N, C-alpha and C positions, 0 to 999 in steps of 0.2 A: 566737384563742380559738375553739374549737368546743364543740359540746354531743355527748357521747359516752354512748350507751347501753349497758350492760353487762348482758346475759343470762346468767343463772346466776351472780350477782355474789358469792355466798357460797362458791364453790368455792376450792379451793386455788390454782389457777394464777391464776384472776381476781383473788384477793387480792393475790397478788405484783404483778401489774400495775397494780392499783387504787393500791396503796402509792406505787409510782413516779409514776403521773399525779397523784395528791394532792400529793405532794412538789414536783412541778414547779409547781404553782398556775397552770397555764395554761388549763385546760379545765373545763367544766361537766360534772359526771358524774352519769348517772342509773343507779342500780341496780335491775334488775328482779327482783322475788322473788315466789314463789307464796305465801309467807306474809304476814301483815301487816306492814306497814312499821313499823320501830322509830320510836319518838317522836322520837328524837335521830339525826342521820346520823353523828356522831361526828367528822366533818371538814368544813371550810369547802369549798364548792362540790361537796358530795356529797348526793345526794338519793335515798331509797330509795321505790320506788313498786310496789304490789302489782299483778301481772300474771297474766292468764289466759292462758296459752299455747295454749289450746284455741280462742280468740277472736280471729281475725285483725282484726277491727273495733277491739276495744278495745285491741289492741297497736298500731294504726295510729294511734289517737288518743294513745297514750302516746308515741310515736315522731315526733309533730309538732314540727318544729324541729331535730331530731336530724341531726348530720352523719355520724356513724360509729357503727355497731353492732358490737359484738364479743360472740360467743356462746361460752359455755361448758359448755352443758348437754349432758351425755353422756346420750342416750336408747338405752342398749343394748337396753331392752326395746321399743323402736319402730322396728324396721328400715325401716319406710316413711318415717321421718323427719318425722313429722307436725308436730312442735314447730319444727324448723328451717325447714320449708316455710311454716308459719304466720308465723314471724318475717320470711322472706324476702318474702311477700306484704304483710305489713304494712309492711315498709321501703319496698318499691315505692310502695304507696299513700301513705306519709307523705312521700315525695321524699327519703328517705335517700341520701346520696351514696355512701357506703362500708359494705361489709358484710363481716365476717370470721366465717364459720361454725365450728361447734366442731370444730377439728382439733386443733392443739398436740401432734402426735406424729409419725406416719409419712408417708412419701411414698407408698409402695405399701400396699394393703390385702390381698394375698394371704395366706390362712391366718389372718387376723384377723376371724373371724365376728362377734365382738362389736362390729366397726365397720361392719356393715352400713349404718346410718344415715348414715355419712360418704359411702358410696359412692353412696346415694341422694341426698344433699344436693348432692354433686358434679355428678351427672347434671342435678338440677333447676337449678342455677345455669348450667351449660352451656347447657341449652335456652332458659332465659330470654334469654340474650344471642346467641342463634343467628342470627337476623337483623339485630339492632341491639343496641348496648349500652344496656341498660335499668337495670342496677346494676353499679357497679364493685365487684369483690369480689376477695378474696385467701384463699388458704390458707396459713396459718401452719404451717410444719412444721420443727421443730427436731430430731426423732429422739428419742432417749431422754434424759430429764433426768439429767445426771451426778449430781445430788443423790441420786438412789436408791441410788448405790454407797456412800452412807455410813450405810446402815441398819445397826444400828437408832438411829443418831445423826442428829439433825436438823441439816440444813446449810442450811436457809432459813428464814424466819418461818413460812411457811403450809404449804408442801408436805409432804404426809403420806409420810414414807419408808416404803418397801415393800421386802421382799426380792425380790431378782431372782435368775435363774440364775447370776449372777456375785456370789458372797456374800464380800465382802472381810472381813467380820467373822469367819466361821468358816474363812476361807481355803479356799474350796472352790467348784467350778463345774459346772454341767451344760451341755455343749455337743452341738451335732451332730457326728456322726462325719464327719470329712472337711471341716469348715467352718471351720478355723483362719484362712483368709483372708478369710473374709466381713467386709466392713466394716459398721461401726455409727457412726452420727452422734450425738455425744454434746454436749449443751448445757446449761449451768446454768439454772435457772429464773429467776435474777437476769439473766443476759444476755437471755434471752427478754423479761423484762419491759422492759429498758431499749431494747431493738430495737424492740418494739411501740410504746413510747411516742414513739420517734423515727419510725416508721412512721406514725403519726398527724399528726405535723408535717410530714411529707414532702410536698412541694408537686407532685412529679410524680405520673403514673397507677401505681396499684399493680400490680405483676404478678399474674397469676392465681396462679401458685405462688409462694409466700414461703418458700423455703428459709432456714433460719437455722443455720448451721454452726458450732457452737462447734469442734468438731474430729471428724475420721474416724480411727477406730482399729479395726483387725481384731480378731477374737475372740481370736487368738492372743497378739497384742500387748498385749491388755487384760489377760489372765491373767498375762502377764510383767510388766506394770506392777504388778498386785496383789501379785506375789510380791516385787518390788522394795520397795514401799511398807510392805508387811505383814511384810517379813523372814523369811518361809518359803515353802516350796513350797505350791501349792495342790493339794488332791485334786480331780482333774478326772475326771469321769464322762462318756464318750461314748454318745451315744444314737443309734439307727439312725432314719433318716428314715421308714421304713415303719411302725415301731412308733410313732413320734410320730404319724404321720396315723391310725393304726388305733386310737389310745388305749391300745395294750398295752403301753407302754413303763414301765420300771420303773427306780426308782433309790433310793438308801440316804436321800435326803432330798427334799423338794419345797418350793420357795420359798413363802411364805405371802404371796400378792398380795391384801391386804385393802384394795384401792381403796374410797375412800367411797362409790363408786356401786353396790358390791356388798353386797347384804345379808349381815350376819355369818353367819348360818345357811348360806348358800351359798358362803363363802369356800373351803372345802376342795375341793368340787367344781369351782369356777371355776378355782381354782389349777392343777389338772392341765391343764384345757383351755388356760388362758392361757400357761402354760409352753410346751407343746407349739406352740401357735401362734407364739409369740414365736421360739423357735428355728427353726421353719420359715420364718418371715417374713423372719429375719435372712439365711438362706440365700437367699431370694428378693430380696434387696437392698431389702425395704420399709423397713427402718431406716436406709437410706442416703439422705441427703437433699441437695437441691441448696444453692446458696449465693447466692440472688439478693439478700438483705438483707447480705450481706458485701461485694458488689460495690457495692450502692447506699450502703452506708455505710463506705466505705474507711478512715475514720478510727478506727472503732470497734475496740477491742481485745478479742477474746474470751478468756475464762478457759480455760486449758489443762488437760487431765485431770491431768497429773502434778502440776502446780502445785495445784490445787484440792484433789486426793485427798491429797497429802502432807501439807497443812495440816489437812485434815479428820480424818486418822487419827494425827496426831502426839501421841503421849502416850497413845493407846487401847491397851486390852488386846486 
């Protein structure tokens, strides 16, 4: 049994992982929140604590006795990654053994400007351990959540489903011209939660890169799978790389990427930026993730896209 601190514990992905950890009844879980802690934790072994992410000393006090820190704070507006750096400093001061920064998506960061804070966090952690290991850390990278492809229908308890360039509901897709063979790693958030729970129990040293690979599938094969499951051909619009890069691209529709971290009044603007970035990043193999935890947990059976999506779309219009 160890004590786990979760920063950004009210977030969608964090809640999925917390549910698995609570159900296991193995660990003490500390949830850090910027708001006043609720009077009741809601589950045995679960404690909320109010944290000031701008105060490393206060964070270090909170993290006393903590073995593992998992961060889920998306600081899109803070490319310098001040919050993550403060958490790292506090973890070192408090003697935390393991740290997982806010990653939970791509391996590469090309064309993904809103992930600038991740690049800075990676740089900071690498520098920290340059001469000797100060903090054991890992970057959990599961690619795209397969759950997003069931939009507008929820396929997990907590994750907010968003539209993507691959719209199974309306049987349509936006793709990069010439990018049919580009690979994407898809993993269900349920698999991610179970793998992270096992990673916490893992007695060996965490790898720096923690690829979690549900399945790799090319853009072309994904669309073919969608057509098979949905029973009709998809309307596919092919976009030019130079137009995506310049922002001059046009399409008959734009996915609504209303991620909880994006203010509602900015969703339309950011959707154009994010769609272009995602398509270019797929081409750059940023969404193709490694399989470190598949190798470390050879007995774990990952949910496959056809199985998951066929069930999710069964009987849906």
